[in-house]
C-alpha positions, 0 to 999 in steps of 0.5 A: 554503500551507506549514505553514498548510495544517494549519489548513485540514485541521484544519477538516474533522475538526472539522466532521465531529465537529460533524455527528456530534454532531448525531446524538447523541440518535439514536445514544444512543437505540439507533437506529444511523445507517446508510448503505449503497451496493452495491459488489460484489453478487455477493460480497455486499460492500456499502459499509455504514457503521454508527455505533452508540454504540461507533463514535460514541465512537471518532469523538470520539477519531478526529475530535476528537483528529485535528483538535487534532493537525492544528491543533498541527502548524501550530506544530510544523512552522512552521520546516520547509521541505520535506515538510510538504505530503506529511506533511499529506496522509498525516496527514489521510488517516489520520484519514479511514481511521480514521473509515472503519475504526470506522464500517464494518459490513462486515468486509471493508470494515473490513479494507480501511481497516485495511490503509490505516491500516497503509500510511499509518502506514508513510509517517508513521513514515518521514517523515524518510526521510533517517534510517536509523532512521526508514526501518527503524522504518517498515518494521518497523511495516509488516511486523509490522502487515501480517503480523497483518492478513493473519492476521486476514483469514484468520480473518474470512473463516473466521468470515464464510463459516461464519456466512453474513454479513460484517456486524459487528453481525450477527456479534456479535449471532449470536455466542452462538448460533454459540459454543453451536452450535460447542460442541455440534458442530451449527453451521456451524463446529466448535469447533476452527475457531471457536477458530482463527478467533478466534486469527487475528483476535486476531493482527491486533488484538494486532499493531495494538495492540502487545501482546507479543510484537510490542510492539517496533514501537511504541517504534521508531515513535517515530522519527516526528514527535511529532504522529504519536505523539500521534495514531497511537500514543495515540488512533487506530491502536493503538486500532484493535485495542482497538476490534475487541476491544470490538466482538467481545467481546460475541459471543465473549468466553466462548470460553476461548481468547479469554479466555486469550490476552487475559489472559495476553498483556495481563498480561505486556504491562502489567507488561513495558511499565511495568517497561521505562518505568522505565529509559528516559531519552527522554521519548517512550520513557517514554510509548511503553512506558507506552502498551504497558503501558496497551494491555495494561491495556485488553486485560486489562479486555476479557478478561472480556467482561462488560457491566461489563468493556466499560463499564470498557474504554470509560471507560479507553480515553477517559481514556487517549486524552485524557491520553496524546495531551496528554503526547505533544504536551507532549513535542513542545513540549519537544523543539521548544523545548529541542532535546532529550528526554533527561531527563539534559539537561532541568532547570528547565523548570517555571520556564521554561514554567509553563503547559506544566508544568501541562498535563504534570503534570495529564495525567501525574497522570491517567495515574497515577490521581490524583483528581479526574481522568479516569484515577482515575475510569476506574481505579476502574471497572476495579478494581471490575470486577476485584475483583468478577470475582475474588470471583465468578468460577469458570470462570476463577478462576486467570486472574481472579487473574492479571488482578487481580494484573497490574492492581494491580502494573501500576498501581503501575508506571504511577504510578512512570513517570508521576512519572518523566516529570514529574520528568524533563521539568520538575524541577530536577536535581541536578548529580550526576544529570548523566552528562557535561558535554554538558548545558551546550549546552542550558542557559541561560548566565545560570543556570550559575554560580548553579546550581553554587553550589547544587549543582543543574544549570542550567536548560535553555535553553527558547524561549517557547511560543506560545498556538497551540502549547500550545492542543491539549494544553491542550484535552485536559487541560481535557477530562481535568479535566472528565471527572474532575469530571463523568463522567456523560456518559461513563457514558451513552455506555458504558451505551448501548453495553453495555445491549443485552448484559446488565445492568451495575452500574457507574456512573462517579463521582468518589466511591463511598464507602469501597469496596475499589476506593478502598483498592486505589487508595490502596495503588497510589498509596502503592506508586507513590510509594515506587517513584518515590522509590527510583528510583536503587536500582531503576535499579541493580537493573535494570542488574544483572538479566540482559539478554535480547535485545531483541525488536527485535533478535530481529525483526531476526535473524529478518528477516536469517535470512529474507534469507539464506534468500532469497539461498540459494534465489535463487542456486539457482533464479535462475541467469541461464539462460533455458533453465533457467527455461523448462525448469522452467516447461514441465516443471511445465506438462507433469507436473501436467496430465498427472497430473491428466488421465490418472491421476485420470480420463481424460475420453472423447475424442469429437466430434473433427472432422478435416475442415478447409479445405485452405488451413488444412493448407497454412498449418499445414505452412508454420508447421511448416517455419518452426519447424523452420528455426529449429532450424537457423538460423545467423543471428538475423534468420532465426530471428526471421523464421521465428518470426514466420512462425508468428505470421502463420500463426495470423493467417491461420488466424483469417481463414479461420475467419471471425474477422477482428478476431482476425486483424487484431489478431494480424497487428499484434501479430506485426509490432510484436513482430518490430520489437521483436525486431529492435531488441533483436537489435542488441545481440546477436551476429549469428550463433547459436553452434553449437559441436559438442556434445562432452560427453555431459552437453551431449547429454543436456541438448539431448535433455531440451530436445527431450523437454520441447518435444515433450511440451508441444506434445503435451499442449496438443493433448491438452488441447484435444481433451479439453476439447472432448470433455468439453463437456456444456453449450452454449458461452457463445459462442452467446449472445454475438452476441445480447448484443453486439447487443442489450445492447452495441449493437455488431456486433463481438462481440470489441470489445463483449466487451472494452469492455463485457461484460468491461470490468473484465478489459480495464481490468486488462489495460491497467493491466498494460500500463502497468506493463510499459511503465513497468517496461521504461522504468525499467530502461533510463532510470534517471533518467526517460524524458528526454522531459519538456520536450523540444521537437518541433523540433530544437535550433538548436545541434545543427542547426548542429553537424550542418550543420558536420559535413556540410560537413566531410565534403562540402567544400561552401562556405557558399553551397552549403550554404545553397542546398542541404539546409540552406537553412532550418535553422529549418524543421520538415520532415516527415522530419528524417533529413536533419538527424539522420543522416549521409548514408551512414546514410540510406535515401531509399527508406524516407523516401519510403515513410514519406511515403506510409504514415504519414498513411494508417496514422494515418487508418486507425487513426482509422477502426478506432477509431471503427468498431471497435464494429461493424466489425473494429478497435477501440482496441487494433488502432487503437493498434497501427496507430499504433504501426506508423506510429511505428515506420516514422517511427523507422526512417526517422529514429531517435529525433529523428524519433520525437519529431517524430512523437509529439505527446506523450511515451510517459508522457503517452500511458500516463497519459492513456489509463489516466486516460480508461479509469478515468474512464469506468469510475467515471462511471456510479457517480455516476449510480447504475449499476455501473462500466463501464455503457455508454450509447447516444446517438442523434441526427440530423445534417444530413449524416451522418443518423442517428447512434448513439453508444455510450459504450464508445467512450470506453473504447476511446479510453483503450485506443487512447492507452495502446497508443500509449504502450506502443509508443512506450516500446518504441521509445524503450527498445529503439530510441533507447536502444540507438542511443545505446549503439551510437553511444557504442561506435562512437565509443569504437572510432573513438577507439581506432583513431585512438589506435592509428594515431597511435601507429603513426605515431609 
C-alpha cells in the first residue's frame, strides 16, 4: 500500500478512542472499566487492564494523538520508497504498547509493556539505519531507558513482594498504610527498604521521561523522523514516566526521598533544558530541550503529591502534549517543504505558509503561557498550587522555595525559547544574521535581489503545504484553543481522578481575577519578552561561559571505558584454549559443591545398594576401558569411536534398567553425534599430536588436568550417593505412571512428561535447538543457507558438465555414454551419486545399503512418531531416526543427494516445527484452557476399530519436524560446507602441482 497504509492504521486508534469515549460516564462516575484474564496463577500474574480516570485521560493522548500522527505520516512519507511498511508497523505497535502500559493494572504486566515501548522506540529512532547518528542515538536511548527500566523492575518487585500484591491500584490505595507502618518499623518493609524501592522506581520513571542526568538521550533521539518526535517524545513515551509518577504519588508522595528527588532533579532539569534551548539553531533541538525542560516542570508539580498538585499536573500534561505535538509536526512540515530546520537558513516562512505560521505561532504561544490558550490556563493552576505550597508548607519549606523559584525562572526561559522558535522558524531575518552564503541554496531566487536592497535575507524556498499535511497539527492547535477558552471538561477529568485522594481547591478557568498567580504570570511574560529581545547578548554570554563536557560525551566516554574493560577481561579469559575453558568450568564445578557438601554439613550416607546385574558390571568395565583407550589413542577417529562407546554403554544401561525409551533416544543421539564428529574431523589432522613432555610446566599442566578430571568424576559419584541418601519424601516418579495414564492418556511415561506434563520445558528446549541450529548455520553460511529456491533435480547444465568430465576420464564415445550411465539425463534417480561424484569416490556397497535402509528408517520413524505416546519413541526419537536416514543419503551422495532426499530446506523444517509447537501451545487459550492443554478424541473406524487420539501428538509432530531440521542443518554445515572447502583446497593443490610440473618441464 505504500504511504497510504498510514490512513488505514490511523483508523484503528481512532476507532479505539471512540470506543473508549463511550465509557466516559462510567469512568468519570467513579467506576473503573476492568478486564482480567488469568495468565500465570502460580505467580499471581493476571492480564488485568483497568481504566480509571487517569488511564482514560492518558488514552486520549495515546489514541488521539497517535491517530493524528499516523494520519500525518501519510503525507510526510509520500515520496519515500523504502522502509515505510516497517516504520508504519513499529509506530502502530508502539501506540498499542503505550495503550497497554497505561491500562495495565498488574505492575509486572505494566513493566512488560514499558520495555516493549523501549524496544520499539529503539527501532523508530534508528529508522534511518544507514546513518551512523541514527544508529548511535537509537542505541543510546535503548541503553539508558533499559538500564532505568531494570532498576525500576527491582524496585517494583521489592514493593510488590513486601505488600503482597502487584496490583497498581491496590499498591496506591495501601500506600499511606505501608508508609506509616514502615516509619513505625512494624510493616513488612523497613523504612530503608521502602526508600530504596521508591528510588529504584524513580530511576525508571526519570530515565523514561529524560530528566537529568539521563536527559541526553532525548536530543539524540531527534535523529528519528519528525512524526516519531511528535508522538514518542512529546505525547507518549516520555509521558510514561510522568504517568507513573502521577499514579504512585497519592500513595508515596509523602516519603521524603521521593519528594526530594523530584524537586531537585525536576528543578535542575527545567532550568537546564530551558537555558540550553536558547542557544540551539535546529528547530527540533529547540523543541527537544524545551521538552526536557517541560518534563522537569511536570516532575516539580508532581513532587508535592497533594490533590491540587496532581490536578495541576494532569492539566499541564494535557496542555503540553497538545502544543508540543503540534509544534513537532510543524517542524516536520518545514523540514519536508524547505529541506532544512536551521534557523540561520529559514526566512520569510510566514509569508510562504500563513496557515502553517498560524498553527505554529498559536501552539508556541500556548507553550509560552499566553492567554487564552491551554498553556496559560494550566500554568495558572500550577502557579496557584506552587504559591499556596510556598505559603503553607512547613515540612519541606526549603524544597518548596526551590520548587517555586525553579517554576518561575523556568517559565521565563520557556517564554524566551518559545519566542525564539517562532522567530527562527517563520520570521524574516536580517542579512547580518546569516552565518554564510550557504542559505542561498534554500532561497527563492526571485526575492534575492529585492531582499538585498532592504537589508533583509531572501525568503526561503518553500513548497506549498497540502491540506492533508497540515490537518493533524491544525486539529491539535484547535484543541489547544478550545482547552484555553473552555477548560471545564479538563477540570472534570482532573477532579474525578484526585477527588478520592482528598480535598482540592483548584478549578481551571481562563480568568480567576487579580490573583498572585496572575501577577506572577505577567511578570514571567515581561521577563520572557526582555530575555528574547536580548537574544544576541544572551548568546554571546552563553558562548563566554566555561563549557562543561556534554552529557552525551560523558556517556560515550563511560561506554568506551566499559568496552576497553570488556576487551581487557576477554583477552585474559577467552584465550582460545578449550582446555583452559574446561579447566575453569570443571574446577568451579568441583570446588563450590565440595565446599558446600563437606564444609557446611555432610549429609548421612545410607541406603546405598551395590547389588547390580553382572551385565551392568561388564558394560561399566567396557566403558572404563574405552575411556582409558582415548588417553593413548593416536588417531582422532579411534578417539571419537572410543568416546562413542561410552555413550552406547549408557544406552545399554538404560535398556537393562527397563528404560527402553531413554535407551532408544540415547542410542540415536550418540549415533548422530558420532556422525557430526566424524564430519567435523575432516578439517583436523588425522593424528593427535603426541610430543614428548620436556618442560616441568607442561608436566604440571597435564597433572593438573588429570586431578581435575578425576576429582570431577569422584564428586559426581559422591553427589549422586548423597542425593539418594538424603531423600526423606517419596520420589515424585512414583506418581508419574498414574498421571501419565489417567491425565495424559498415554502409557509411555517419558513421552507424556515431555509433551504434556512438562510441555513448557520441552517448548523451551526445542526453541533452543532451533536457535542453536540457526547459529551454527549462520557461522558457516554467512549469506544464508543457500537452499532457498533450489530445485530438487540437478541442474541440466551441471549434468552435462559432469557427463563431459566423466567421458574425458573414460574415453567413451557419445553413443556409449548415451547407452550407459547417462542414458537419460533428465531422469531423477533415487541415488544421484552417479551424477554428482567421480567414479573413484563412489561406494556401490553404501549406495545399495542406502536403497535398502532409507525408506525403512523413514517408515519406522513415522511409527515411532504416532505410537510414541504409548510405546517407546516419540517425536524426538522419530526425528533423530529421519536424521540418520538423511545422514545415510548424504554419505552415499554428498550434498546433492541430501537436497534430493529432503522435501524442504532445513530452515523450513525448523520454522514449521516450531510454528506447529507454538500453535498447539496457544490454541487451548482460545478455548479458555491453560497453554499446552491436551485433549483426547475417541471414535470408531471400520477397519481400525476404536481409535483414541491424543492431541499432544500434534506437539510431537512439531518436535519431529524441528529435529529433522536440526540434523539437516548439521549435515549441511559440517558436511556439505566442509565438502566445498575441501574441494576448493584440493583444486588449489592440483593447480599448484600442475603449475610446478609445467615450470619443471620448461
